[in-house]
C-alpha positions, 0 to 999 in steps of 0.5 A: 646134930639138930633135930629139925631144919627149916630151909629158907629157900626154894626149888632144887636147892631146897630138895637137895637139902631135904634129901640129905637132912632126911638121910640123917633123920632130921625133920625138914621144914619148907617155906613157900610163896604163893607161886610155889605152893604146888612145887615138889619141895613143898610136898617132900618136906616133913612140914611146909608153911606159906610165907607170902605172895609170889614176889621174892621181896614179900616172901623169900627175902622177908626176914620177919616172915621166915623167922616167924615160920621158924618159931611157929614150927619149932625149927632148931636150925635154918639152912639158907641155901644159895641166893636170897638171904644166904649171904645176908649178915643181918639175917644170920645175926637175927637167926642166932639171936632168936636161938636158932642154929645158922647153917652158914658162914659167921655173920662177921665173915659174910660182912667182911667178904660181902663187899667186893672193895673191902674184900679185895683190901682184906685179901691184899693184906693177907697176901692173896693176889688181887686184880688191878683196879680202883676201889674207893669212896669217891663214887662220882661219875667223873672220878669213876670215869677218870679211873677207868681211863687210868686203868685203860679200856676195856674195863669192868664195872662191878657192884661192890655188893654184887654176885651171880653176875648181877651189877656187872658191865664191860665197857669198851670205849669212854663214850659208853661209860656213863650209860653203862655205869648208870645201868650197872648202878640201877641193877645193883640198887634193885638187886642188892640195895647198894649202888656202889661200884668198883672198876677193874682191868678187863682180862682179855682171855679170862678163865673163871676158876674157883676153889671150894673151901670148908672150915669148922669151928675148931680151926680146921680148914681144907679145900676140895679142889677147884672148879672151872666156871668159864663157860658163861653168858652175861656173867651167868654160869652155863656149864661148870666142870671139875677139875679145871682143864690145863691146871698143872699140879704146881698151879693147883697147889698155889691157887688152892693154898691161896684159897685156904689162906683167904678163908683163914683171913676171915676166920671162916666157918662152913662151906665157901668158895674163893673165886679167881680170875686167870689170864689164860692167854699163855696158859694157866700160871700162878702169877697170872691168877687173881682173887675176885671175890668170896661166896660165903655159901654153898654154890649152885655148882657144888655137885661137880665137887661132890662128884670128884670128891665123893663127899656130900657137901650138905652133910658137911655143912650140917655137921660143921654147924652142929659143932662137929669137926670136918669129916676129913683132913686135907690128906684124906680128900682125894680127887676121882675122875672128872665132872660137868654140870650143865644148867638147864634154863627156861629161855630161848637162845634163838631169841636172844636168850629171853626167859620163857614162862608157862606150864611144863606140859611135857618134861622128860629129863635124862635118867643116866646121870644125876639131875637136880631139879626143882620142878616136874611135869605139870609145874609152872615156870613163873617170871618171879624167880631164876629160870633154871629148870634143872642141873644136869651132872655127868661124872666119868673117869676122864674129861672125855668120858664125862663130856660124852655122858653130858652130851648124850644126857642133854640130847635126851631132854624133852621140854614143851611148850616152855622153851629151853637151852637144852639144844645149846647145851648139847651142841656145846658138849660136842663142840671141838673147841670145848672138847679140846678145852679151848675155853674162856669166858668169851667162848659163847660170844665167839661161838654163839651163832654155831651153837644156837639152833635158829632153824632145824638141820637137815636131819631134823627136817627129815625126822619131821617129814617121817613123823608126819608121814606116819600119821597119814593113811597107807592108801595111795590117795592119802600118802604124803609121798609121791608114787611114780610109774617109772623110777623110784618113788618121790619121798619128799614131804612139804612140812611146816617147822616152827612156822616155816616151810621146808622140804623133807624126806620121809625115811624108813631108817630114821626114828622120829621122836614126836608127840602130839600135845594140845593139837600141836605135834612137837618133834624132839631132836638133840635137845631142841623142840620143834612144833611141826605140821603139814602146810595148808594147800594154799599156804606159801612161806611168807616173807616178813619185812621190817617192823611197822613200829609197833614195839612189843615186850619180848618177855613178861616182866616189869618196866623199870625205866622209860627213856622217851615221851610221846612226840619225841624224835628218836634215831634208829637204835635209841633206847626207848624203855627197859624191861626186867624179868628173871634178874635180867634187863632187856632194852627195847630200841627204836627200829628206825628214825621216827617219832614216839607215838602212843606210850602204853606203859610207864615205869612200874608197869608189869607187862606180858610177852608180846604186849604192845608197849610203845609205837614209833611212827616214821616221819613224813617226808 
């Protein structure tokens, strides 16, 4: 076993690797950017070294800086975690050339599976079924559009070097193809440095099922069963579970055997994931499940596999990298119970899932389940990296038991002032369709309106009224509720919640979990955080009309394209510019027909939340 290990990553995965490495007596070395200097993984490592400014390209994506840190600290091995350089074959080769042990897939396997087009061709040759579509060298818009027509709409445009939901667009009509192709290629270039794409048939009722595989340097290869990652938003996973619901023994055997066959086809070593897409319109069957891609690294959702198998996958990685055989044979790997992982993000579902940044003044995560988090109370969520706060992992004897644990855990989450999707996760966990496993990748699109709390429900309003009433004096002149000589007292209270006024009822039987922070009282209710207060005596609820044409950036980020110039005539819905933050593009569009007034930004401008970027003026009659 290696004596020292440098983790070329950050946040929760760095903490996760440090935990297992320390258990094995391995000296751990963290690298960190300026933005991460105060995060827990930096202090938990035995040694930490700064590698550059906050932008990932100048720190975590800088091969030279990481290798220099490894030399300075005498690191015997490097673990890349996931994301960043974890699937960069050139970096893996550079690590090995420097005489440092690489805790990851062989560079040749990374290269073979890193490009979706080449990987699909390789899998076809190995007898693994692949999704129908176009893979070709001709990348002209004309050829790609023609292939899309041949396949039949809707189609999926996917970056050949893509991953993590980036560089992927669904196209429903020919008229949308050119714009979405350009957007996809631009995102692919920014994320992967490669704008090539492939076209696939879009599966109407898709399930995303992936298999965890593991191989050692001695030729052994096993699977640790499957995970269902169908609950997604914009191709980003939100809740994963293992095993996959509705998968019978025969279909499980077929998909897991295909996964092992795929790993053997590239002489794989280490932890890997074979991802499949299934047409679930008529249930899960072996002949309706196709290979999508292989992730040549540990996955974000690996804890659910650890939960049902009882194995430590990071431990397996370190043993395999050291030349040891796999800890268990296929027959010795046994499935136990069910597990879920919910990804807790710093984002505002009620505002179109826009990222939320800032200091975590209040952060309380559940104690009853496993929680993998990269931050603690008082830490900062920045716009430089993925907005995930934590992973909430629940395990139970049955799917129903595990899901109930997950629901309770998500309801207990308290975060302020950074917004989060905790309330959404809690609602998903109790949704009847989700509990009945009626799921596919379009689940959130169909159920979004019922799962996102855009305003408090009756119970939350009453809790606010109760909490605010407790904060007043008990004398009859100060109480908020009304006294009546005849009849019962009027316990109604006028409260302001998140800027809107409601009538609530102060109730003695109702607990209200509210805290006062920085002169703001916040009510935590079922994962949601509501700022509450009493209205001023003269306050009335405002009726807001349509915007006046002042276009504000909805999030902090970088302007990556400007599509208009001052004086241009635009129609309602026309794209004006695009802002990128936390790996997500957001297009700002004209609110009405008009003329472009003053442009406040240009391509490359970094903007803050609610910053004025452009003004649209109504044309004079």
